[in-house]
C-alpha positions in Angstrom: 30.4 -9.4 11.7 33.3 -6.7 11.4 32.2 -2.8 11.1 32.4 -3.2 7.3 30.2 -6.6 6.7 26.8 -7.0 7.4 24.2 -9.8 6.4 22.0 -7.0 4.5 22.5 -3.4 3.7 18.8 -1.4 3.3 19.5 2.2 1.4 16.8 4.9 2.1 15.4 4.9 5.7 11.7 5.9 4.3 8.7 3.8 4.5 9.7 0.9 2.7 13.5 1.0 4.1 12.5 1.0 7.7 10.2 -2.2 7.3 12.7 -3.9 5.4 15.6 -2.9 7.7 13.2 -4.1 11.2 12.2 -7.2 9.3 15.4 -8.5 8.5 17.0 -7.5 11.8 14.0 -8.8 13.9 14.6 -12.5 12.2 18.5 -12.2 13.7 20.0 -10.6 10.2 22.9 -7.7 11.1 21.6 -4.9 8.9 23.3 -1.6 8.1 20.2 1.3 7.3 22.3 4.0 5.3 20.3 7.4 4.9 20.7 10.9 3.9 19.5 12.1 6.7 18.7 10.4 9.9 16.4 13.5 11.4 14.3 12.3 8.1 13.5 8.8 8.9 9.9 7.7 8.1 9.3 11.1 6.8 5.9 12.1 5.4 7.0 15.0 2.4 3.3 14.7 1.2 -0.3 14.2 2.8 0.8 13.0 6.3 -2.2 10.5 6.6 -2.2 6.7 6.5 -5.2 4.6 4.7 -7.7 4.8 2.6 -9.3 2.6 0.1 -6.8 -0.3 -1.1 -4.6 1.3 1.0 -6.1 0.6 4.4 -6.3 -3.0 3.6 -2.5 -3.0 3.0 -1.8 -1.4 6.2 -3.3 -3.7 7.8 -2.1 -6.5 6.1 1.3 -5.0 7.0 0.1 -5.4 10.6 -0.7 -8.8 10.3 2.6 -10.2 8.7 4.1 -8.0 11.8 5.3 -4.8 10.0 5.4 -1.6 12.0 3.5 0.9 10.3 0.1 0.3 11.9 1.6 0.4 14.9 3.7 3.9 14.7 0.3 5.0 13.3 -1.9 4.5 16.0 0.7 6.1 18.4 0.5 9.5 16.4 -2.8 9.7 15.2 -4.8 12.9 15.3 -8.0 12.3 13.3 -9.6 8.8 12.1 -12.5 7.7 10.4 -13.9 4.7 8.8 -14.5 5.6 4.8 -17.5 3.9 2.9 -19.4 2.9 5.7 -22.8 3.3 3.3 -21.2 0.3 1.3 -20.4 -3.5 1.5 -17.6 -4.5 4.1 -15.4 -5.1 1.5 -15.3 -1.4 1.0 -14.7 -0.2 4.5 -11.4 1.2 4.4 -10.2 2.7 7.6 -8.0 6.7 7.4 -5.7 8.6 9.8 -4.7 12.1 10.0 -1.3 11.7 11.7 1.0 13.8 13.5 3.9 13.8 10.9 6.7 15.0 13.3 5.2 12.1 15.9 5.4 9.5 13.4 8.6 10.3 12.2 9.9 10.2 16.2 8.2 7.2 17.0 10.0 5.4 14.0 13.1 6.7 14.6 12.9 5.0 18.3 11.9 1.9 17.0 15.0 1.6 14.4 17.5 2.8 17.1 16.4 0.6 19.5 16.3 -2.5 17.3 18.8 -5.0 18.2 20.8 -6.0 15.4 19.8 -2.9 13.4 22.4 -0.4 12.5 22.0 3.3 11.5 24.4 5.3 9.4 23.9 8.8 7.6 25.5 8.8 4.3 24.6 9.0 0.9 25.5 5.9 -1.3 27.0 6.4 -4.4 27.0 3.0 -6.1 26.6 -0.9 -5.8 29.3 -3.3 -5.1 28.6 -6.7 -7.4 30.8 -9.6 -8.5 29.9 -11.7 -11.2 25.8 -10.7 -10.9 25.7 -11.4 -7.7 25.3 -8.2 -5.2 28.7 -7.5 -2.8 27.7 -4.2 -0.9 27.4 -0.7 -1.5 30.4 2.1 -1.9 29.1 5.7 0.4 29.9 9.0 -1.1 32.9 9.4 1.6 34.6 6.4 0.1 33.9 3.8 2.5 32.7 0.4 1.3 30.3 -2.0 3.3 29.6 -5.6 2.4 26.9 -7.7 2.3 25.0 -10.3 -0.1 21.9 -8.8 0.0 21.1 -5.0 -0.9 17.5 -3.6 -0.3 17.3 -0.3 -2.2 14.2 1.8 -1.8 15.3 5.5 -2.5 12.0 6.9 -3.0 12.1 9.7 -5.1 15.5 10.7 -4.9 17.1 8.6 -8.1 17.9 11.9 -9.8 15.2 13.6 -8.8 14.5 17.1 -9.5 12.0 19.9 -8.2 9.8 22.0 -10.4 7.9 25.5 -8.9 6.7 27.4 -12.1 9.8 28.3 -13.7 12.3 27.1 -10.9 13.7 24.0 -11.1 16.6 22.4 -9.1 17.8 18.9 -7.9 16.9 17.2 -5.2 15.5 14.2 -3.9 12.7 16.3 -1.8 12.5 19.5 -1.0 15.4 20.4 1.0 17.4 17.3 0.6 20.0 16.2 -1.9 19.3 14.1 -5.0 21.0 10.6 -5.3 22.7 11.4 -9.0 25.6 8.5 -8.8 23.7 5.4 -7.4 20.9 6.7 -10.5 23.6 7.0 -13.0 25.1 3.2 -12.0 21.3 1.5 -11.7 21.0 2.8 -15.8 25.2 1.7 -17.1 24.0 -1.7 -15.4 21.8 -1.9 -18.3 18.5 -1.8 -15.9 15.6 -0.3 -18.1 14.6 3.0 -16.4 11.6 5.4 -16.4 11.1 9.0 -15.4 8.1 9.4 -13.4 6.4 12.9 -11.4 4.4 13.6 -8.6 2.6 16.9 -6.8 2.8 18.7 -3.5 0.5 20.9 -2.1 1.2 24.3 -0.5 0.8 24.4 3.9 -1.0 27.3 5.1 -0.6 28.7 8.7 -3.6 27.5 10.3 -3.9 30.9 12.1 -4.7 33.1 8.7 -7.6 30.5 7.8 -11.5 31.7 8.8 -13.1 28.3 9.4 -16.0 30.0 9.9 -18.0 28.9 7.3 -16.6 26.1 6.3 -17.8 22.1 6.4 -16.7 20.4 9.2 -15.3 16.5 9.0 -14.9 15.1 12.5 -13.0 12.6 13.8 -15.4 9.3 14.3 -17.0 8.8 17.3 -16.3 5.6 17.5 -12.9 3.5 19.1 -11.0 3.0 16.1 -6.9 1.6 15.4 -4.9 0.0 12.5 -2.9 -2.2 14.6 -4.7 -5.7 16.2 -2.7 -5.3 18.8 -3.5 -1.4 19.3 -6.0 -0.3 22.0 -8.9 1.5 20.0 -9.3 5.2 20.8 -11.5 7.7 20.2 -9.5 11.7 19.3 -11.3 14.8 19.2 -8.5 17.4 19.5 -8.3 18.0 15.6 -11.0 18.3 12.8 -10.7 18.3 9.4 -12.7 21.1 7.2 -13.9 21.2 3.9 -13.5 24.4 1.0 -14.3 24.2 -2.7 -12.3 25.6 -5.7 -14.4 28.6 -7.9 -14.5 30.0 -11.2 -11.7 32.9 -10.3 -9.5 30.0 -9.2 -9.9 28.2 -12.5 -9.0 31.5 -14.3 -6.0 32.4 -12.2 -4.5 28.9 -12.9 -5.1 28.8 -16.3 -3.9 32.8 -16.7 -0.1 31.0 -15.5 -0.7 28.2 -17.9 2.2 29.0 -19.6 4.6 28.8 -16.4 3.2 25.1 -15.1 5.8 22.7 -16.0 3.0 19.9 -15.5 1.3 21.9 -18.7 3.8 23.5 -20.9 6.2 20.4 -21.2 9.4 21.6 -18.9 8.1 18.2 -17.6 7.7 15.0 -19.9 7.2 12.0 -17.4 3.9 11.2 -16.2 2.3 11.4 -13.2 -0.5 9.3 -11.5 -4.2 9.7 -12.7 -5.3 9.2 -9.6 -3.8 11.8 -7.6 -4.3 14.8 -10.2 -2.5 18.3 -9.3 -5.1 21.3 -9.5 -3.6 22.7 -12.7 -4.3 18.9 -14.5 -8.0 19.3 -13.0 -8.9 22.4 -14.2 -7.4 22.7 -17.7 -7.5 19.1 -18.5 -11.5 19.2 -17.0 -12.5 22.3 -17.6 -16.6 21.5 -17.7 -16.4 21.3 -13.6 -17.4 24.6 -12.0 -15.0 23.3 -8.6 -13.4 20.9 -7.1 -13.4 19.9 -3.2 -10.3 20.7 -0.7 -9.5 19.2 2.5 -7.9 21.4 5.3 -6.1 18.8 7.6 -4.0 19.0 10.0 -0.2 18.2 9.8 1.1 18.5 13.9 0.1 18.8 17.3 3.8 21.1 17.0 2.6 23.0 14.4 0.1 25.3 13.1 0.4 24.1 9.3 -2.5 22.9 7.6 -2.3 20.5 4.5 -4.1 21.2 1.7 -5.4 18.2 0.2 -6.7 18.2 -3.1 -4.3 21.4 -4.2 -1.5 19.7 -5.5 0.7 21.9 -7.8 3.8 23.0 -9.4 2.5 26.5 -9.9 4.8 29.7 -9.7 4.7 30.5 -6.0 2.8 34.2 -7.0 0.2 32.1 -8.8 -0.3 29.9 -5.5 -0.7 33.1 -3.6 -3.1 34.5 -5.9 -5.5 31.0 -6.9 -5.3 30.3 -3.1 -6.8 33.5 -1.7 -9.9 33.0 -3.9 -11.2 30.0 -1.8 -13.6 30.7 1.4 -11.7 30.4 4.2 -8.3 31.1 2.9 -8.8 34.8 1.6 -6.2 35.9 3.6 -4.2 32.5 4.0 -0.6 32.6 4.7 1.8 29.9 3.0 4.5 28.3 5.2 5.6 25.9 2.2 4.7 26.4 -1.7 3.7 23.5 -3.4 5.6 21.8 -6.0 6.1 18.3 -8.4 9.2 16.2 -8.2 10.7 14.3 -11.0 12.4 11.3 -10.7 13.8 7.9 -11.8 12.4 4.3 -11.9 13.3 1.0 -12.2 10.8 -0.9 -14.5 9.3 -3.0 -12.7 9.0 -6.3 -14.7 12.6 -6.7 -14.4 12.2 -7.8 -10.9 10.7 -11.2 -9.3 8.0 -12.2 -7.3 10.0 -11.6 -3.9 10.9 -8.4 -5.5 14.8 -9.3 -5.9 16.0 -8.2 -9.4 16.3 -10.9 -12.2 19.6 -9.2 -13.4 21.8 -9.2 -10.4 21.4 -11.6 -7.6 20.7 -10.9 -4.2 19.3 -6.8 -5.0 15.8 -6.1 -4.1 14.0 -3.0 -4.7 11.5 -1.7 -2.9 9.3 1.2 -2.4 8.9 4.1 -4.5 11.6 3.1 -7.0 9.7 0.3 -8.3 7.1 3.2 -9.8 4.7 3.2 -6.9 3.1 5.7 -5.0 2.0 6.3 -1.5 3.6 5.2 2.0 1.7 1.9 2.5 2.2 0.5 -0.8 5.6 1.3 -0.2 5.8 -0.1 3.4 4.5 -3.5 2.1 7.4 -3.6 -0.5 9.7 -3.0 2.2 8.2 -6.2 4.3 8.0 -8.3 1.8 11.8 -7.5 0.2 13.1 -8.0 3.8 10.8 -11.2 4.5 12.5 -12.6 1.3 16.3 -11.7 1.7 16.1 -13.5 4.5 14.5 -16.5 3.3 17.1 -16.5 0.6 20.2 -16.1 3.2 18.6 -19.0 5.0 18.2 -20.9 1.5 14.4 -21.4 2.3 11.5 -21.0 0.2 10.4 -17.8 -1.0 7.2 -15.6 0.4 5.3 -15.2 -2.5 1.4 -14.2 -2.1 -1.1 -14.8 -4.4 -4.0 -12.4 -5.6 -6.5 -14.4 -3.5 -4.8 -13.7 -0.3 -3.7 -10.1 0.0 -3.7 -6.7 -1.4 0.0 -6.9 -1.0 0.2 -9.8 -3.9 -2.3 -8.0 -5.9 -0.1 -4.8 -6.1 3.6 -6.8 -6.3 1.7 -9.0 -9.0 0.7 -6.3 -11.3 4.0 -4.7 -10.9 5.8 -7.6 -12.3 4.0 -9.1 -14.6 1.6 -5.6 -16.1 4.5 -3.3 -15.4 3.7 0.7 -15.1 3.2 3.6 -17.6 2.1 5.4 -14.7 2.9 5.7 -11.1 0.9 2.7 -9.8 -1.7 3.6 -6.9 -3.1 0.6 -5.1 -7.0 0.9 -4.8 -10.1 -1.8 -4.4 -10.8 -2.4 -8.0 -7.6 -3.9 -8.9 -8.7 -6.7 -6.4 -10.6 -9.6 -8.1 -11.2 -10.9 -4.8 -11.8 -8.1 -3.0 -14.5 -9.6 -1.2 -12.5 -12.0 0.2 -9.8 -9.5 0.9 -11.2 -7.2 3.5 -9.4 -5.3 6.3 -11.4 -6.5 8.7 -10.3 -10.2 7.9 -6.4 -9.1 7.2 -5.5 -11.2 10.5 -7.3 -14.2 9.8 -5.5 -14.6 6.2 -1.9 -13.3 7.3 -1.1 -13.5 11.0 0.1 -17.3 10.4 2.8 -16.0 8.4 4.2 -13.6 10.4 3.8 -15.6 13.4 5.8 -18.5 10.9 8.8 -16.0 9.9 9.2 -14.7 13.8 7.6 -11.1 13.4 4.5 -12.2 15.3 4.6 -12.8 19.3 3.7 -16.1 20.3 1.2 -14.1 23.4 -0.7 -12.3 19.8 -0.1 -15.4 18.0 -2.0 -17.4 20.5 -4.7 -14.2 21.0 -5.2 -14.7 17.5 -5.7 -18.5 17.4 -8.5 -17.9 20.3 -10.3 -15.6 18.7 -9.9 -17.5 15.2 -11.6 -20.5 17.3 -14.5 -18.4 18.7 -15.3 -17.3 15.5 -15.9 -20.7 14.4 -17.8 -22.1 17.1 -19.9 -18.8 17.1 -20.7 -19.7 13.2 -20.9 -23.3 13.9 -23.9 -22.7 17.0 -25.9 -20.3 15.3 -26.0 -22.3 12.2 -27.7 -25.3 14.3 -29.4 -22.9 16.6 -33.3 -23.5 15.7 -36.0 -20.2 15.7 -39.4 -21.6 15.4 -42.2 -19.8 14.1 -44.5 -19.2 16.8 -46.4 -16.0 18.7 -43.3 -14.7 20.6 -40.7 -15.5 18.2 -42.9 -13.4 15.6 -43.4 -10.5 17.7 -39.9 -10.2 18.6 -39.3 -10.1 15.3 -41.8 -7.5 14.4 -40.2 -5.4 17.5 -37.1 -5.0 15.3 -39.4 -4.3 12.3 -38.4 -7.8 10.5 -41.2 -9.7 8.7 -43.0 -13.1 10.6 -41.4 -16.4 9.9 -43.6 -19.3 8.6 -41.6 -22.0 9.1 -38.5 -22.9 11.4 -34.8 -21.6 10.5 -31.5 -21.7 11.9 -30.5 -18.2 13.1 -27.8 -18.4 10.6 -30.0 -17.7 7.9 -32.4 -15.3 9.3 -29.4 -13.2 9.9 -29.0 -12.8 6.3 -31.9 -10.2 6.3 -30.7 -7.2 5.6 -32.9 -5.8 8.8 -31.0 -7.9 11.1 -27.9 -8.1 12.7 -26.4 -10.5 15.2 -26.8 -7.5 18.4 -31.0 -6.9 17.3 -31.5 -11.0 17.5 -30.3 -11.1 21.1 -33.4 -11.6 22.0 -34.3 -14.8 19.5 -30.7 -16.3 21.4 -31.0 -15.8 25.2 -28.4 -18.9 25.8 -25.7 -16.6 23.3 -22.3 -16.7 24.9 -20.4 -13.4 25.7 -18.0 -12.5 22.6 -15.4 -10.0 21.6 -16.6 -7.0 19.0 -14.2 -8.4 16.8 -15.7 -11.5 17.2 -19.1 -10.9 16.5 -18.4 -8.0 13.4 -16.6 -11.5 11.5 -19.5 -13.8 12.6 -21.9 -11.4 11.4 -20.0 -10.4 8.1 -19.1 -14.6 7.2 -22.5 -15.2 7.4 -24.9 -12.5 5.9 -22.3 -12.4 3.3 -22.1 -16.3 3.0 -23.4 -16.9 -0.5 -21.3 -14.3 -2.1 -18.0 -15.3 0.0 -18.6 -19.2 -1.3 -19.2 -18.0 -4.9 -15.9 -15.8 -4.7 -14.1 -18.9 -2.9 -15.2 -21.2 -5.9 -13.6 -18.9 -8.4 -10.4 -18.7 -6.2 -10.2 -22.8 -6.6 -10.3 -22.0 -10.6 -8.0 -19.3 -10.8 -5.8 -21.8 -8.1 -5.7 -24.2 -10.7 -3.5 -22.1 -13.9 -1.9 -20.7 -10.1 -0.4 -23.6 -10.1 0.5 -24.6 -13.3 4.1 -23.7 -12.5 6.3 -22.4 -15.7 10.1 -23.8 -15.5 12.5 -20.7 -14.9 14.6 -21.6 -18.0 12.1 -22.4 -20.5 13.3 -20.5 -23.9 10.3 -19.1 -25.2 12.3 -18.2 -28.7 12.2 -22.4 -29.8 8.3 -22.6 -29.1 6.1 -22.9 -32.1 2.7 -21.2 -32.4 3.6 -18.3 -29.9 3.1 -14.9 -31.4 6.0 -12.9 -31.8 5.2 -10.3 -29.5 4.0 -13.5 -27.4 7.4 -14.7 -27.4 8.9 -11.0 -26.5 6.8 -10.7 -23.8 7.3 -14.1 -22.1 10.9 -13.8 -22.5 10.9 -10.6 -20.9 8.8 -11.2 -17.8 9.4 -15.1 -17.7 6.4 -16.0 -15.6 6.2 -18.4 -12.9 3.1 -19.7 -13.8 0.1 -20.2 -16.5 -1.9 -17.9 -14.1 0.8 -15.1 -14.6 1.5 -15.7 -18.3 -2.0 -14.6 -18.8 -2.2 -11.7 -16.9 0.8 -10.1 -18.9 -0.8 -7.5 -21.1 -0.5 -8.4 -25.2 -0.7 -12.0 -24.7 -3.3 -14.0 -26.5 -5.7 -16.6 -25.9 -3.9 -18.6 -28.6 -0.1 -17.6 -27.2 -1.8 -19.4 -23.7 -3.1 -22.4 -25.7 0.3 -22.9 -27.3 2.2 -22.5 -23.9 -0.1 -24.7 -22.6 0.4 -27.6 -25.1 4.4 -27.0 -24.9 4.0 -27.4 -21.6 1.7 -30.4 -22.0 3.9 -32.4 -24.2 7.3 -31.5 -21.9 5.5 -33.1 -18.9 4.7 -36.5 -20.9 7.8 -36.7 -22.3 9.5 -35.7 -18.7 7.4 -39.0 -17.4 8.1 -41.4 -20.4 12.0 -40.8 -19.8 11.9 -41.8 -15.8 
C-alpha cells in the first residue's frame, strides 16, 4: 500500500461507513475512511436512541456478526427498556436512549485505534472508474486515492437541502456541506435516483421544562445490555417523560399550513409513513384529539431534551407558539429548531444482495443512500457491504443471508427485490419468520458466521459454543424428565396455581402450560443443574413455543426449496415465451438470483413464475442431455 493506494475506500463515516470500515480493516484490508468532518463520526443527528421493534433485533444481529453498534450503545446508555413484554418473545424489543456525545466519542476512539484503518477529513468530488470497474475516488482538493473497492455511505448528504418554514438551504446535515459533485456524477453514470425526506424535532432546554405534572417512564429495573459481550446494567440517573399535544397546538399548526414545506408543496419528495411529522399527523389526520410526545435525554454533557414525536418543518415562530401550548412546555426555550431535510438516494433495485451495484464492479452502497431510515438499518448494510467487499477481494463466495436467517436479510431482500417508494423503515411485521428471528437468539443464529469471517474472537466463540451446548443439553434433559402424578407433585402444582396432572408427563410438556415457567417448576426438578439466566431463557422459549417453532421451521423448509432454485445471472428474459411484458421488464431490471426472489418482485404474476419455471426446467433437461 502506498499513500494513495488502498484495498478499500469508504466514503462517509456515519453508522454504515463506520461498520464497513471496521469490518474491512479487521479482516486485514488497508482501508481509507473519508469523512467531511472527523468530529462528527457516527453522529446521532436525530433521535439519540438505538433499538425498538425490528431495530433492536438488527442491533443484536450486528453484534452477533461482530459489528460495533451494540458495544458502543452499551458504553453510552442513559436509559433502557425492553418494549412489548406483554406480547410473545418474537415481539420483545430492546431500546436505549444513549448519550449522543459519548456515543460519537466512543466510535471515534474505536475508529482511530483500529489497525489497517486510515482516516482523512475531506469531501469526495467523484468516483474514478475504468471500464465499469471502480478505481478509487477524487477529493474536492484534487487528490486521487485508488482502490478496487469503494463503499459509498453518504447518508443524507447527496444534494441535501434543509427546510424550516419558508427558509431553505443546501446542507448534508445541519451545519454541514452537502455533497453536490458526487450526487451529480452518480446521476451522470446512469443510476436511477429519487428524492426522499425526513424530519427532526426541536430540542428543548431541560431547565425550562416543568416536569412536575408529566408522566414518568423510568429506565428498566432489570439489568439490560445490547451486546452479547457486555455486562448487563441498571441505569437510574435519567428518565423519560410523556406529554401530549392538544387542540390549541393543532390549531396553531393549521394556521401555519401555508408555510409548511411538507404541506404546501415546496417539498415534493416522500417521507416515511412510520415516522410522520407533527404537521402530517394533525393536518392529514384531524380526527385525533391529541398526540403523545416523549421528552428524552440527549447527553450527560448537555441540558438538551429531544422531543420525540414532534418531527417538523414548521417555521421557527410556529414551533415556539405550538410548543408553548403543551403541558410542561408552557415556558420552554428551544435550543435547536426542528427541520426537514431532502436528499438524493439511489433506487436499491440496482444493487445485488451483496450491496454491490450491478452497473459498476467493486462499487458498494450502504445506508440511507439506498433509501433506508434509521441508524440500525444503515449499520447492518455497512457490515454486510464490508464483509462482501473482502469476500470479493479474496475471490471467495459472497455472504448472502436469506429471509429465514435474519432481519438483516429481510431488509436487504426488500430493498433489492421490491424497491422503495418511501424511506424504508424496518419493523417486525416485515419478517415472515419472526418467531425464529427473535432478538434473544440472534447470537445462536449468526455468531458462527461472525467467527467464520474473523470478526468474533476465539474466546467469545468458545463461550458461545458452551452456551449453545448447555441449551441443547438442558432441553434434552427436561424432555426426558418424568413427572409422576402423585400427591406431592399435585400439591406442588397447586402451590403455583396450576392444575393437577392425571398421568405421567415429561417436564418439557408441563412447561407448555402458560402459568408455568422454568424457575417456578424447580421444586419438581431437585437435580436441576445451575445455569446462566440466558441459557434458562432460551430453554424456556424453545420448549414453551416448540409447537409454533416447529410449524415455522416447516414453512422455512418450503421456502428454502424455491429459494435454492437458482436462476442463471445471464438469463435473457426478452426471449422467454409466456411471460407478461411487465414480467419481462421487472425480471430484466431486478435479475433475480432465485425463484423465491422472482416471486417477491412487485408486479410479477403466478403465470409469470410458471412460465419462468417451465423455461428453467427445460434448460436443465437440455443441459443434462448435452452432457
